[in-house]
C-alpha positions in Angstrom: 47.6 -58.9 11.0 50.2 -57.8 13.2 49.5 -53.9 13.2 46.7 -54.8 13.6 46.8 -56.8 17.8 49.4 -54.2 18.4 46.6 -51.7 17.8 44.2 -53.5 19.3 46.3 -54.3 22.3 47.2 -50.6 22.2 43.7 -49.2 22.2 42.6 -52.2 25.0 39.8 -53.0 23.2 39.0 -57.1 22.0 39.7 -57.6 18.5 36.7 -59.4 16.5 36.2 -60.3 13.0 34.3 -63.0 10.8 36.7 -65.2 9.0 35.7 -67.7 5.9 36.6 -70.9 5.5 40.3 -70.9 4.2 41.3 -67.6 6.7 40.5 -69.6 10.0 43.1 -71.9 10.7 46.0 -68.1 10.4 43.2 -66.7 13.3 43.3 -69.6 15.5 47.5 -69.2 15.3 46.6 -65.8 16.6 45.4 -65.8 19.2 40.7 -65.4 17.8 38.8 -68.4 19.3 35.5 -68.8 17.0 32.5 -67.8 19.0 29.2 -68.8 15.9 28.6 -69.4 12.3 26.8 -67.0 10.4 25.9 -69.0 6.8 24.8 -66.1 5.0 22.1 -66.7 1.9 21.6 -63.2 0.1 18.7 -63.2 -1.2 15.7 -60.2 -3.3 12.6 -59.1 -4.2 12.3 -59.4 -7.7 16.0 -61.8 -8.5 16.7 -61.1 -12.1 18.4 -64.1 -14.3 21.8 -62.4 -13.8 21.1 -63.0 -9.4 19.5 -66.3 -10.4 23.4 -66.6 -12.3 24.8 -66.0 -9.5 22.7 -67.1 -6.6 23.3 -70.8 -8.7 27.3 -70.3 -9.1 27.6 -69.6 -5.2 24.7 -70.2 -3.8 24.7 -69.4 0.4 28.4 -68.8 2.4 29.6 -69.4 6.2 31.7 -67.3 7.4 32.5 -67.8 10.8 32.7 -64.8 13.9 35.9 -64.7 15.7 37.5 -62.5 19.0 41.1 -62.2 20.0 40.1 -60.9 23.6 42.8 -58.1 24.4 46.3 -58.9 24.9 45.3 -62.6 23.3 43.7 -63.3 26.2 42.1 -67.0 25.4 40.3 -66.5 29.4 37.8 -64.5 28.0 36.7 -65.7 25.1 35.1 -68.4 26.3 32.2 -65.2 28.2 31.3 -64.1 24.6 28.9 -67.0 24.1 27.0 -66.0 26.7 27.1 -62.6 25.4 
């Protein structure tokens, strides 16, 4: 993660990512803030038996869109909600 954070700072860009439930605390500890929740429900027009089996096992899953503003500053993170 350090390499990516350093690279984003070198490039002068904000760092966006989708976090899993397990990764969210790690990203928060590294200066990322929550923007919005993304609930994913995969669908298909013609589900076969394999699709239905996987759908029953996995179900909907959630990711959290997060941002680490340039140089780790949290000051602009609140502005991200207003995109």
